[in-house]
C-alpha positions in Angstrom: 4.7 13.7 -12.0 3.2 14.3 -8.3 1.8 17.1 -7.9 2.8 19.1 -4.9 -0.3 19.8 -2.4 -0.6 21.6 0.8 -0.2 19.9 4.7 -3.6 21.1 4.8 -5.0 20.1 1.4 -4.0 16.9 2.1 -5.8 16.8 5.2 -8.5 17.6 3.5 -9.0 15.4 0.9 -9.6 12.1 3.4 -13.2 14.3 4.5 -14.0 15.0 1.0 -13.6 10.9 -0.2 -16.0 10.3 3.2 -18.3 12.8 1.4 -18.3 11.6 -2.1 -18.9 8.0 -0.8 -22.0 9.4 0.9 -23.0 11.2 -2.1 -22.8 7.8 -4.2 -25.0 5.8 -1.7 -27.3 8.4 -2.2 -26.9 7.8 -6.2 -25.4 11.4 -6.9 -24.0 10.6 -10.5 -22.2 14.0 -10.3 -21.4 16.8 -7.7 -19.4 20.2 -8.0 -17.3 21.7 -5.2 -20.0 23.9 -4.2 -21.9 20.6 -3.1 -18.8 19.3 -1.1 -17.7 22.7 0.4 -21.5 22.9 1.3 -21.2 19.6 3.1 -17.9 20.2 4.9 -19.1 24.3 5.9 -16.3 25.4 4.0 -15.0 27.7 1.0 -16.2 26.6 -2.0 -13.3 28.3 -3.9 -10.7 25.8 -1.0 -12.4 22.9 -2.7 -11.9 23.6 -6.2 -8.1 24.5 -5.9 -8.1 21.0 -3.8 -10.2 19.3 -6.4 -7.6 20.7 -9.1 -4.3 19.4 -8.2 -5.7 15.5 -7.9 -8.7 15.6 -10.4 -8.2 13.2 -13.9 -10.9 15.1 -15.3 -12.3 19.1 -16.0 -16.0 17.8 -15.1 -19.2 19.0 -16.9 -20.2 22.4 -17.1 -23.0 22.7 -14.5 -23.0 19.6 -13.2 -19.7 19.0 -11.8 -17.5 16.0 -11.7 -18.2 12.3 -11.7 -19.1 11.1 -8.3 -17.2 7.7 -9.1 -14.2 9.0 -10.9 -13.7 11.3 -8.6 -13.4 8.9 -5.7 -11.4 6.9 -7.7 -8.6 10.1 -8.5 -8.5 10.7 -4.6 -7.6 7.1 -3.3 -5.2 6.9 -6.4 -3.5 10.0 -4.7 -3.6 8.9 -1.3 -2.6 5.9 -2.0 -5.3 3.7 -1.1 -4.8 1.4 -3.8 -1.6 -0.1 -3.0 -0.5 -1.4 0.2 2.2 -0.4 2.3 3.1 -3.0 5.1 3.5 -1.1 8.7 5.3 -2.6 12.1 3.5 -1.2 15.9 5.9 -1.0 18.7 4.5 -1.0 22.0 1.5 -2.8 22.5 -0.6 -2.0 25.3 -4.5 -1.0 25.2 -3.4 1.6 22.3 -1.4 -0.4 20.4 -3.2 -3.6 20.8 -6.8 -1.6 19.3 -4.7 0.3 16.6 -3.9 -3.2 15.3 -7.3 -4.4 15.9 -8.8 -1.6 14.4 -10.0 -3.2 10.4 -10.1 0.1 9.1 -6.5 0.5 7.8 -6.4 -1.2 4.9 -8.9 1.0 3.8 -6.2 3.3 3.8 -3.6 1.7 1.7 -1.8 0.5 5.3 -1.1 -3.2 6.8 0.5 -3.4 10.1 2.4 -7.1 9.5 4.3 -6.9 13.4 3.8 -5.8 16.3 6.7 -5.2 19.7 6.8 -5.4 23.0 9.4 -4.6 25.4 6.9 -6.7 27.9 7.6 -10.1 25.9 9.7 -12.7 25.4 7.4 -15.2 23.5 5.2 -14.6 20.2 1.9 -14.6 20.7 -0.6 -12.9 18.4 -3.6 -10.2 18.3 -6.4 -10.9 15.7 -3.5 -13.0 13.1 -0.7 -10.4 13.5 2.6 -12.0 15.3 3.6 -10.1 18.4 7.3 -10.5 19.1 9.8 -8.8 21.7 11.3 -5.9 21.1 14.6 -6.9 20.6 14.7 -8.8 17.6 12.7 -5.6 16.1 15.7 -4.3 14.6 16.7 -7.5 12.4 12.8 -8.3 11.0 12.0 -4.9 10.3 15.2 -4.6 8.2 14.7 -7.8 6.7 11.0 -7.1 5.7 12.2 -4.2 4.5 8.8 -2.5 6.5 8.8 1.5 5.8 6.4 3.3 7.9 6.6 2.3 11.8 3.8 3.0 14.4 5.6 4.1 18.2 3.1 3.7 20.5 5.3 3.9 23.3 5.4 5.7 26.8 7.0 9.2 25.8 10.5 8.1 27.7 11.2 5.2 25.6 9.5 6.9 22.0 13.3 8.7 20.9 14.9 5.5 21.5 12.6 2.9 19.6 12.2 5.8 16.8 16.2 5.4 16.4 16.2 1.9 16.3 13.5 1.7 13.4 15.4 4.0 11.7 18.6 2.7 11.4 16.1 -0.3 10.6 15.1 1.5 7.2 11.9 2.8 8.1 11.4 6.3 6.1 7.9 6.9 8.3 6.9 7.2 11.5 3.1 7.6 13.0 4.1 8.9 16.3 1.8 8.2 19.5 3.5 9.4 22.2 3.6 12.2 23.9 6.8 14.2 22.4 8.5 15.4 19.7 10.7 13.5 17.9 14.3 14.6 16.7 14.6 12.3 12.7 16.9 13.6 9.3 15.4 15.6 7.4 14.3 12.6 4.9 12.3 11.2 7.8 8.8 11.8 7.7 6.9 12.2 11.1 3.8 12.4 12.1 2.5 13.8 15.5 -0.5 12.1 16.7 -1.1 14.8 19.5 -4.5 13.4 21.9 -3.9 16.4 24.0 -3.7 18.8 21.3 -6.9 17.5 20.2 -8.6 17.7 23.6 -7.4 21.0 24.2 -9.0 22.2 20.9 -13.0 20.3 22.3 -12.6 21.7 26.1 -11.7 25.1 23.9 -14.9 24.6 21.7 -16.9 23.5 25.0 -16.4 26.3 27.0 -17.4 29.2 24.2 -20.4 27.0 22.9 -21.2 27.4 27.3 -20.8 30.7 27.2 -23.2 31.7 24.2 -25.8 30.0 25.9 
């Protein structure tokens, strides 16, 4: 049975994983919630609650949980141990960068093909085949792909999204700066770069006011 976990907790788990992997390289065998909390500068109570939802053991008093077991628990919970196939639509500069990124496999995702409106002939990027967007619905449906990555201009995003959903895609990772309308059962994550830049800009402004 899959345990219920909030989206905020889910977003913290990959950060815990990075810290735990660092602990492992340092030779640490055990760590507590406080150790992770100190590294992230967040509440130990919050870390403890998050780990209680995904850890398979209670840990050792005064030592904490085994680092290597906690890494396995988080990777299993996040699905990093199973590979999900994805397609990407839009192979401009951002699309090409995502296709070329080799780290996705570490997170259980493999981009198996890409599609673009500007091409009519098949070509490859890092051995990943790129097809005309015209053949996308048929290929995606035939391959039973469940994840679609959208990196097209915002005026094309909804139409592409609709095509992906019609082809059987169940989750969308959207890089286009526009909200997508999807059925309730479809998972959508909007990668809002403007929002992230706004946060960075605001923090820089506050730092400048303090100095």
